[in-house]
C-alpha positions in Angstrom: -17.9 1.6 6.3 -16.4 0.0 9.2 -18.1 1.6 12.0 -19.7 -0.9 14.6 -16.5 -1.4 16.8 -16.1 2.3 17.5 -19.8 3.9 17.7 -20.0 3.5 21.6 -16.4 4.6 22.3 -15.1 8.2 22.8 -12.2 9.2 20.6 -8.7 9.1 22.4 -8.4 12.6 21.7 -9.4 15.2 18.9 -8.4 14.1 15.3 -5.8 16.0 13.2 -4.2 15.0 10.0 -1.2 16.4 8.3 -1.3 15.6 4.6 2.5 15.9 3.2 2.9 17.6 -0.2 3.6 14.2 -1.9 0.1 12.7 -1.3 -2.3 15.6 -1.4 -5.1 13.7 -3.4 -5.2 10.6 -1.5 -5.0 12.8 1.8 -7.9 14.9 0.8 -9.8 11.8 -0.2 -9.3 10.1 3.2 -10.2 13.3 5.0 -13.5 13.4 2.9 -14.3 9.8 3.8 -13.7 10.7 7.6 -15.8 13.9 7.6 -18.7 12.1 5.7 -18.6 9.2 8.2 -18.5 11.5 11.4 -21.5 13.7 10.1 -23.5 10.5 9.2 -23.0 9.1 13.0 -22.8 12.2 14.8 -26.3 12.9 13.1 -27.8 9.6 14.3 -26.0 9.3 17.8 -26.6 11.6 20.8 -23.5 9.8 22.2 -21.3 11.4 19.4 -23.0 14.6 18.5 -22.0 16.7 21.6 -18.3 16.0 21.3 -16.4 19.2 20.5 -14.6 19.1 17.1 -15.9 15.5 16.3 -17.8 16.7 13.3 -15.9 18.9 11.0 -15.6 19.6 7.3 -11.9 18.9 7.5 -9.4 17.4 10.0 -6.5 18.6 7.9 -3.9 20.6 9.7 -1.5 22.9 7.2 2.1 23.0 7.1 4.9 24.5 5.2 8.6 24.3 4.8 10.7 27.5 5.6 14.1 27.8 3.5 17.1 29.3 5.0 19.8 31.3 3.1 22.0 28.4 3.6 19.9 25.9 1.7 18.7 24.2 4.6 14.8 24.0 5.4 12.7 23.5 8.6 9.0 22.3 8.9 6.5 24.7 10.5 3.0 23.6 11.4 0.4 26.2 10.7 -2.2 25.8 13.5 -2.5 24.3 16.9 -2.2 20.6 17.4 -1.9 20.5 21.1 -3.5 17.4 22.7 -4.6 16.1 19.5 -4.5 12.4 17.9 -2.3 13.5 14.9 -2.0 11.4 11.8 0.8 12.3 9.3 0.2 10.8 5.7 3.1 10.3 3.5 4.1 9.0 0.0 7.7 8.3 0.3 8.3 7.3 -3.2 6.4 9.9 -5.1 9.0 12.0 -6.8 6.8 14.1 -9.1 7.2 17.1 -6.6 11.0 17.0 -7.4 12.1 15.3 -4.3 13.7 12.0 -3.6 12.4 9.4 -1.2 15.4 10.3 0.9 14.1 14.0 0.7 10.5 12.8 1.6 11.7 11.1 4.6 13.8 13.8 5.8 10.7 16.0 5.6 8.6 13.6 7.4 11.1 13.7 10.3 11.1 17.7 10.3 7.2 17.5 10.7 7.5 15.0 13.5 10.0 17.2 15.1 8.0 20.5 14.7 5.3 18.9 16.9 7.8 18.7 19.7 5.6 16.6 22.0 2.4 18.8 21.9 0.1 16.1 20.6 -1.4 13.4 22.6 -0.2 10.6 20.0 1.7 11.1 16.8 0.9 8.3 14.2 2.4 7.8 10.6 0.6 6.5 7.7 3.2 5.4 5.2 1.7 3.0 2.8 4.9 2.1 1.0 7.6 1.4 3.6 10.7 3.6 3.4 13.4 1.4 1.9 11.3 -1.7 2.8 12.8 -3.9 -0.2 16.2 -3.8 1.4 15.6 -6.0 4.3 18.8 -8.1 4.7 22.4 -8.1 4.1 24.2 -9.9 1.1 27.4 -7.5 1.4 28.3 -4.5 3.3 25.4 -2.4 3.1 23.0 -0.4 5.3 19.7 -1.4 6.4 17.9 1.8 6.2 14.4 0.7 6.7 15.2 -0.7 10.1 17.0 2.5 11.0 14.3 4.7 9.7 11.6 2.6 11.9 13.9 3.1 14.9 14.3 6.9 14.2 10.5 7.3 14.2 9.8 5.3 17.3 12.8 7.3 19.0 11.2 10.6 18.0 7.7 9.4 19.8 5.6 7.8 17.0 2.9 5.9 18.6 1.6 3.9 15.4 3.1 3.2 12.2 0.6 2.1 9.5 1.5 0.4 6.3 0.4 -1.8 3.5 1.6 -5.1 2.0 5.3 -4.7 3.5 7.8 -6.3 1.1 9.3 -8.1 4.1 6.8 -7.8 7.3 9.7 -9.3 9.6 11.5 -5.8 9.3 9.1 -4.9 12.3 11.6 -6.9 14.5 13.7 -3.7 14.2 11.0 -2.0 16.6 9.8 -5.2 18.4 8.0 -3.3 21.1 6.2 -0.8 19.1 5.6 -2.9 16.0 4.0 -1.8 12.7 0.4 -2.3 11.6 0.8 -3.9 8.3 -2.6 -4.1 6.5 -3.4 -6.2 3.2 -5.1 -5.0 0.1 -6.7 -8.3 -1.0 -10.4 -7.3 -0.3 -10.1 -4.1 -2.4 -8.2 -5.9 -5.3 -10.8 -8.7 -5.7 -13.8 -6.3 -5.3 -12.0 -4.1 -8.3 -11.3 -7.1 -10.4 -15.2 -8.4 -9.8 -16.4 -4.7 -10.7 -14.1 -4.4 -13.5 -16.2 -7.1 -15.3 -13.1 -8.8 -16.6 -15.2 -12.0 -17.4 -13.3 -14.0 -14.9 -14.9 -17.1 -13.3 -13.7 -17.6 -9.8 -13.3 -21.4 -9.5 -10.4 -23.8 -9.8 -11.4 -25.0 -13.3 -11.0 -21.7 -14.8 -8.7 -19.5 -12.5 -5.2 -19.7 -11.4 -3.2 -17.4 -9.0 0.3 -16.9 -9.8 3.4 -15.3 -7.9 6.2 -14.2 -10.1 8.7 -15.4 -7.5 9.4 -17.2 -4.2 8.9 -14.0 -2.3 5.3 -13.4 -3.0 4.3 -17.0 -2.1 2.5 -15.9 1.1 0.0 -13.5 -0.6 -0.6 -16.2 -3.4 -1.4 -18.8 -0.6 -4.0 -16.5 0.8 -5.6 -15.5 -2.4 -5.7 -19.3 -3.6 -7.3 -20.6 -0.2 -9.8 -17.7 -0.1 -11.0 -18.0 -3.5 -10.8 -22.0 -3.6 -8.4 -21.9 -6.8 -5.2 -23.5 -7.4 -1.9 -21.5 -7.3 1.6 -21.5 -9.0 4.8 -20.0 -8.6 7.7 -19.1 -11.1 11.1 -20.1 -10.1 14.2 -18.6 -11.7 17.2 -21.0 -11.8 20.5 -19.2 -12.2 23.8 -20.5 -13.4 26.1 -19.8 -10.5 29.2 -21.2 -12.4 29.6 -17.9 -14.3 29.0 -14.1 -13.9 27.8 -11.7 -16.5 27.7 -7.8 -15.9 28.2 -8.6 -12.2 25.2 -11.1 -12.2 24.5 -14.8 -12.5 22.8 -15.6 -15.7 19.3 -17.3 -15.8 19.8 -20.9 -16.8 16.0 -21.6 -16.7 12.6 -20.4 -15.5 10.6 -23.1 -14.0 6.9 -23.1 -13.2 5.8 -24.9 -10.0 2.0 -25.4 -10.1 -0.8 -27.0 -11.9 -1.6 -26.8 -15.7 -1.9 -23.3 -17.1 -3.4 -24.1 -20.5 -6.6 -22.4 -21.2 -7.1 -21.0 -17.7 -7.2 -17.3 -16.6 -4.5 -15.9 -14.6 -4.1 -13.4 -11.8 -0.6 -12.5 -11.2 -0.4 -11.2 -7.5 2.6 -9.2 -6.4 3.5 -6.4 -4.1 4.9 -3.8 -6.6 5.6 -3.0 -10.1 9.2 -1.5 -10.1 10.7 -1.4 -13.8 8.0 -3.9 -15.0 10.5 -6.2 -16.4 9.5 -9.0 -13.8 5.7 -8.7 -14.6 6.5 -8.8 -18.4 8.5 -11.9 -18.3 6.0 -13.6 -16.0 3.1 -12.6 -18.5 5.3 -13.9 -21.4 6.0 -17.2 -19.7 2.3 -17.8 -19.0 1.3 -16.9 -22.4 3.9 -19.4 -23.6 2.2 -22.0 -21.5 -1.0 -21.4 -22.8 -2.9 -18.9 -20.4 -6.0 -17.3 -21.6 -6.5 -13.9 -19.8 -3.8 -12.5 -17.7 -4.7 -9.9 -15.0 -1.8 -8.2 -13.0 -2.7 -7.1 -9.4 0.2 -5.1 -7.8 -0.1 -3.0 -4.6 2.2 -0.2 -5.6 2.7 0.9 -9.4 6.1 2.6 -9.3 6.9 2.1 -13.1 10.3 3.6 -12.6 11.3 2.8 -16.2 8.4 4.5 -17.7 5.7 2.7 -19.7 7.3 2.0 -23.1 8.3 -1.5 -22.5 4.8 -2.2 -20.6 2.9 -0.6 -23.5 4.6 -2.9 -26.0 4.0 -6.0 -23.9 0.3 -5.0 -23.8 0.2 -4.4 -27.7 1.8 -8.0 -28.1 -1.1 -9.5 -25.8 0.9 -10.6 -23.1 -1.4 -9.2 -20.5 -5.0 -7.9 -20.5 -5.0 -5.5 -17.4 -2.9 -4.2 -14.6 -4.6 -3.2 -11.5 -2.6 -1.1 -8.8 -3.7 1.0 -5.8 -3.5 4.7 -5.2 -1.4 4.2 -2.2 1.6 5.6 -4.3 1.4 8.3 -6.8 -0.6 7.5 -9.9 0.3 9.9 -12.9 -2.1 11.1 -15.3 -0.4 9.1 -18.0 -0.7 6.0 -16.2 -4.4 6.7 -15.5 -5.0 7.1 -19.2 -3.7 3.8 -20.3 -6.3 1.4 -21.8 -5.0 -1.4 -19.6 -4.9 0.3 -16.3 -7.5 0.2 -13.6 -7.0 2.0 -10.1 -7.9 0.5 -6.9 -9.0 3.4 -4.4 -7.5 2.5 -0.9 -8.5 6.0 0.6 -11.8 4.7 2.3 -9.8 1.8 3.9 -7.3 4.1 5.4 -10.2 6.3 6.7 -11.7 3.2 8.5 -8.1 2.6 10.0 -7.7 6.1 11.2 -11.3 6.1 12.7 -10.5 3.0 14.5 -7.1 3.8 15.9 -8.6 7.2 16.9 -11.4 5.5 19.1 -9.0 2.8 20.4 -11.4 0.3 18.6 -10.9 -3.2 17.1 -9.7 -3.3 13.5 -9.4 -7.0 13.3 -11.6 -7.2 10.3 -9.6 -4.7 8.5 -6.4 -6.3 9.3 -7.7 -9.9 8.3 -10.0 -9.5 5.5 -11.2 -13.1 5.2 -14.8 -12.3 6.4 -15.1 -9.4 4.0 -13.9 -11.5 0.9 -16.2 -14.2 1.9 -19.2 -12.0 2.0 -18.1 -10.3 -1.2 -18.0 -13.5 -3.2 -21.3 -14.8 -1.8 -22.9 -11.6 -3.3 
């Protein structure tokens, strides 16, 4: 647990957490880690033991939505949060509760508004950045992610915490406030090692691959920290014709070293429909890849699992790793090819560090942690 940076610093103010209905399981796990950590260190340290409200069984503050006869709704906070350092945790893309991402974001704004300035600071933990994939204009279209960030800052949000943002430059929409964008690389490497996949982490046996140009930054980091080669797929389109409103694919090119006989880890920020991952796995197998491991931060699986199940049965890939930063359905967890990467401890570390105004450089740059893990 990341503790040394904050052990000798007082919290900014009492810690409170609001866990939205769309991420109850993740939020409860985060709360459990924080409660256990604070109990441990308050028992060991007179400096922390005497602080009122420092050691609690739970830091979660309840809320509910009141519905009006008109169909409108408003958020109500169930207990006092005055003077607190409040963290609101939300899973924007979780639709299992019957609400769309737009509904989830509006409810988040209602909760922020319900606080109406009574907190010392209000922070938002939004692992999947709302509308984060839509970060540039190709036609007359809205840039909702930028507007959402500006809305939250204008409502008084102090910190916005997210993970593996699709386009980190979106923080330019709020240049003064900024976003804390954390990586997941350490947790993925640890999970794959503990998963006993039989992978040898050297350049003769392993290759890190990006399914497209956009993911090159992540692949460069993985390949450099692991000391292995990398590769990237490049889709060449035929811009001379249009089919169903899109330019057809003329060829799929691979830029990188020889794949034949090597194990592959495909690194991507999300699995949406799964088509991109399936196509990448097929191309890798056609080029002689041995084992194919897929590591994706957000497993959305918006088209269900039929096509992915078929790809697994065909032997196109061996394993899929995704985090619990977005909702993982019981159906997904039960799949024989699926492994979950738990991020709750990492978020607990981040919340503790921010609450103490302590450095979290080793959480934002995981190079030292990964090197230590690989040495073990």
